[in-house]
C-alpha positions as a LaTeX table, in Angstrom:
\begin{tabular}{lrrr}
\hline
Residue & $x$ (\AA) & $y$ (\AA) & $z$ (\AA) \\
\hline
Unk1 & 109.46 & 153.71 & 79.86 \\
Unk2 & 112.22 & 152.07 & 82.32 \\
Unk3 & 111.08 & 154.44 & 85.54 \\
Unk4 & 113.88 & 154.44 & 87.73 \\
Unk5 & 116.14 & 156.02 & 84.45 \\
Unk6 & 113.64 & 158.70 & 83.78 \\
Unk7 & 113.05 & 159.57 & 87.56 \\
Unk8 & 116.57 & 159.98 & 87.67 \\
Unk9 & 116.78 & 161.67 & 83.71 \\
Unk10 & 116.32 & 164.94 & 86.36 \\
Unk11 & 114.50 & 166.81 & 88.96 \\
Unk12 & 111.97 & 168.84 & 87.42 \\
Unk13 & 108.28 & 169.59 & 87.51 \\
Unk14 & 108.22 & 169.25 & 83.67 \\
Unk15 & 109.91 & 165.24 & 84.41 \\
Unk16 & 107.54 & 164.83 & 87.30 \\
Unk17 & 104.94 & 165.59 & 85.21 \\
Unk18 & 105.80 & 163.50 & 82.13 \\
Unk19 & 106.02 & 160.48 & 84.48 \\
Unk20 & 103.36 & 160.85 & 85.87 \\
Unk21 & 101.07 & 161.05 & 82.52 \\
Unk22 & 103.00 & 157.92 & 81.46 \\
Unk23 & 101.33 & 156.21 & 84.70 \\
Unk24 & 98.05 & 157.87 & 83.65 \\
Unk25 & 94.94 & 155.70 & 85.13 \\
Unk26 & 97.46 & 152.41 & 85.59 \\
Unk27 & 97.35 & 150.61 & 88.76 \\
Unk28 & 100.95 & 148.57 & 87.71 \\
Unk29 & 102.60 & 151.37 & 86.65 \\
Unk30 & 101.88 & 153.37 & 89.40 \\
Unk31 & 102.57 & 149.83 & 91.81 \\
Unk32 & 106.22 & 150.22 & 90.50 \\
Unk33 & 106.32 & 153.94 & 91.08 \\
Unk34 & 105.63 & 152.74 & 94.52 \\
Unk35 & 107.88 & 150.10 & 94.61 \\
Unk36 & 111.06 & 152.32 & 93.82 \\
Unk37 & 109.49 & 154.69 & 96.76 \\
Unk38 & 110.08 & 152.07 & 99.43 \\
Unk39 & 113.62 & 151.73 & 98.50 \\
Unk40 & 116.42 & 152.81 & 100.11 \\
Unk41 & 117.68 & 155.19 & 97.79 \\
Unk42 & 117.89 & 159.00 & 98.23 \\
Unk43 & 117.13 & 160.39 & 95.45 \\
Unk44 & 114.34 & 157.90 & 94.19 \\
Unk45 & 112.39 & 158.45 & 97.20 \\
Unk46 & 112.51 & 162.03 & 96.92 \\
Unk47 & 111.34 & 162.05 & 93.37 \\
Unk48 & 109.06 & 159.44 & 93.15 \\
Unk49 & 107.56 & 160.98 & 96.03 \\
Unk50 & 106.72 & 164.05 & 94.02 \\
Unk51 & 105.42 & 161.99 & 91.14 \\
Unk52 & 103.33 & 160.07 & 93.88 \\
Unk53 & 101.52 & 163.00 & 95.07 \\
Unk54 & 100.76 & 164.24 & 91.28 \\
Unk55 & 99.69 & 160.45 & 90.09 \\
Unk56 & 97.25 & 160.27 & 93.94 \\
Unk57 & 95.62 & 163.94 & 92.94 \\
Unk58 & 94.87 & 162.76 & 89.32 \\
Unk59 & 93.76 & 159.22 & 89.97 \\
Unk60 & 93.24 & 159.24 & 93.86 \\
Unk61 & 92.06 & 155.04 & 93.52 \\
Unk62 & 95.79 & 154.21 & 93.30 \\
Unk63 & 96.94 & 155.50 & 96.16 \\
Unk64 & 94.43 & 153.61 & 98.24 \\
Unk65 & 96.24 & 150.35 & 98.21 \\
Unk66 & 99.27 & 151.66 & 99.54 \\
Unk67 & 98.44 & 154.08 & 101.74 \\
Unk68 & 99.31 & 152.14 & 105.20 \\
Unk69 & 102.58 & 151.51 & 103.48 \\
Unk70 & 103.08 & 155.20 & 102.92 \\
Unk71 & 101.72 & 156.14 & 106.90 \\
Unk72 & 104.66 & 153.43 & 107.63 \\
Unk73 & 107.60 & 155.30 & 105.86 \\
Unk74 & 106.74 & 158.97 & 106.76 \\
Unk75 & 107.56 & 157.82 & 110.24 \\
Unk76 & 111.48 & 156.75 & 108.85 \\
Unk77 & 111.71 & 158.78 & 105.94 \\
Unk78 & 114.14 & 158.76 & 103.51 \\
Unk79 & 113.89 & 162.73 & 103.24 \\
Unk80 & 111.11 & 165.08 & 104.00 \\
Unk81 & 109.68 & 164.94 & 100.80 \\
Unk82 & 108.36 & 162.01 & 101.48 \\
Unk83 & 106.62 & 164.11 & 104.94 \\
Unk84 & 105.54 & 166.55 & 102.65 \\
Unk85 & 104.05 & 164.62 & 99.79 \\
Unk86 & 102.84 & 161.92 & 102.05 \\
Unk87 & 101.19 & 164.31 & 104.16 \\
Unk88 & 99.19 & 166.08 & 101.07 \\
Unk89 & 97.98 & 162.87 & 99.51 \\
Unk90 & 96.33 & 161.65 & 103.46 \\
Unk91 & 95.13 & 165.08 & 103.59 \\
Unk92 & 93.10 & 164.79 & 100.52 \\
Unk93 & 92.40 & 161.47 & 100.24 \\
Unk94 & 89.41 & 159.61 & 102.23 \\
Unk95 & 91.23 & 157.70 & 104.75 \\
Unk96 & 89.92 & 154.08 & 106.06 \\
Unk97 & 89.06 & 153.88 & 109.54 \\
Unk98 & 91.91 & 151.86 & 110.80 \\
Unk99 & 94.12 & 153.93 & 109.69 \\
Unk100 & 92.57 & 157.65 & 111.56 \\
Unk101 & 94.60 & 157.05 & 114.41 \\
Unk102 & 98.06 & 156.64 & 113.29 \\
Unk103 & 97.42 & 159.40 & 110.75 \\
Unk104 & 95.76 & 161.63 & 113.86 \\
Unk105 & 99.27 & 161.04 & 115.73 \\
Unk106 & 101.58 & 161.73 & 112.83 \\
Unk107 & 99.65 & 164.53 & 111.90 \\
Unk108 & 99.49 & 166.10 & 115.43 \\
Unk109 & 102.89 & 165.24 & 116.00 \\
Unk110 & 104.04 & 167.44 & 112.78 \\
Unk111 & 102.10 & 170.17 & 112.98 \\
Unk112 & 103.27 & 170.43 & 117.15 \\
Unk113 & 107.00 & 170.48 & 116.44 \\
Unk114 & 108.92 & 173.52 & 115.85 \\
Unk115 & 111.07 & 172.15 & 113.06 \\
Unk116 & 108.46 & 171.70 & 110.10 \\
Unk117 & 108.19 & 172.85 & 107.72 \\
Unk118 & 104.83 & 175.28 & 106.58 \\
Unk119 & 103.88 & 172.73 & 103.86 \\
Unk120 & 103.70 & 169.76 & 106.03 \\
Unk121 & 102.45 & 171.74 & 109.20 \\
Unk122 & 99.53 & 173.19 & 106.74 \\
Unk123 & 98.88 & 169.43 & 105.19 \\
Unk124 & 98.81 & 168.03 & 109.43 \\
Unk125 & 96.20 & 170.77 & 109.82 \\
Unk126 & 94.12 & 169.62 & 107.26 \\
Unk127 & 94.28 & 165.83 & 107.54 \\
Unk128 & 93.19 & 166.27 & 111.60 \\
Unk129 & 90.43 & 168.47 & 110.55 \\
Unk130 & 89.43 & 166.00 & 108.61 \\
Unk131 & 89.46 & 163.28 & 110.66 \\
Unk132 & 87.38 & 166.10 & 113.03 \\
Unk133 & 84.83 & 165.00 & 110.88 \\
Unk134 & 84.53 & 161.56 & 112.08 \\
Unk135 & 86.50 & 162.22 & 114.89 \\
Unk136 & 85.04 & 165.33 & 116.35 \\
Unk137 & 86.89 & 164.86 & 120.08 \\
Unk138 & 89.68 & 166.03 & 118.55 \\
Unk139 & 88.60 & 169.84 & 117.50 \\
Unk140 & 89.88 & 170.78 & 120.83 \\
Unk141 & 93.50 & 169.43 & 120.52 \\
Unk142 & 93.69 & 171.27 & 116.92 \\
Unk143 & 92.79 & 174.26 & 117.60 \\
Unk144 & 94.47 & 175.03 & 120.41 \\
Unk145 & 97.66 & 174.16 & 118.52 \\
Unk146 & 96.24 & 176.26 & 115.69 \\
Unk147 & 96.19 & 179.23 & 118.08 \\
Unk148 & 99.12 & 178.48 & 120.05 \\
Unk149 & 101.18 & 179.39 & 116.55 \\
Unk150 & 99.35 & 181.90 & 115.11 \\
Unk151 & 100.98 & 184.85 & 116.33 \\
Unk152 & 104.70 & 183.02 & 114.49 \\
Unk153 & 102.81 & 181.46 & 112.06 \\
Unk154 & 103.44 & 182.32 & 108.70 \\
Unk155 & 101.21 & 183.21 & 106.11 \\
Unk156 & 100.39 & 180.20 & 104.75 \\
Unk157 & 99.75 & 178.76 & 108.13 \\
Unk158 & 97.46 & 181.11 & 109.10 \\
Unk159 & 95.28 & 181.26 & 105.68 \\
Unk160 & 95.27 & 177.59 & 106.27 \\
Unk161 & 94.64 & 177.92 & 110.13 \\
Unk162 & 91.48 & 180.56 & 109.19 \\
Unk163 & 89.79 & 177.89 & 106.72 \\
Unk164 & 90.37 & 175.40 & 109.32 \\
Unk165 & 89.01 & 177.11 & 112.29 \\
Unk166 & 85.69 & 178.14 & 110.38 \\
Unk167 & 85.40 & 174.21 & 109.90 \\
Unk168 & 86.14 & 173.10 & 113.48 \\
Unk169 & 83.47 & 176.07 & 114.64 \\
Unk170 & 80.81 & 174.65 & 112.12 \\
Unk171 & 81.50 & 171.18 & 113.05 \\
Unk172 & 80.61 & 172.31 & 116.37 \\
Unk173 & 77.57 & 174.20 & 115.90 \\
Unk174 & 76.07 & 170.74 & 114.62 \\
\hline
\end{tabular}
């Protein structure tokens, strides 16, 4: 499969899943996708991010060698999809300790930003909550950010926020 052509064929869930299935658990195919993800081409980056998210969910080991570079790409995104899908992956993946500080800083910044879309806020919340398992001192700051945004929060924000607050309560009672 010519991966670039397949990505550009159409922007749909069906195409995303077709390419994801082609990648399967093959690291070399996933690495090809990631090289496209790191390009300067807006459309390619957008579509590759969605496929990356699906592939990482199905085969988490594939993303591990790329986590540092994905985190770096999220700081200067070519498209909102980079942040949305990148944050989703970080929230669902066990991170090496050397990435925790950088990931927490980015997640706190995105959660605090009033312009961040709800999906990014939700994944940021979850990532920080996961990091709190290793760094419990961050729990108070996360709680404050959630509570400060509660009144204006969407149903999705509040739903995830409730779960995170319960998770923090359990963590702090240990």
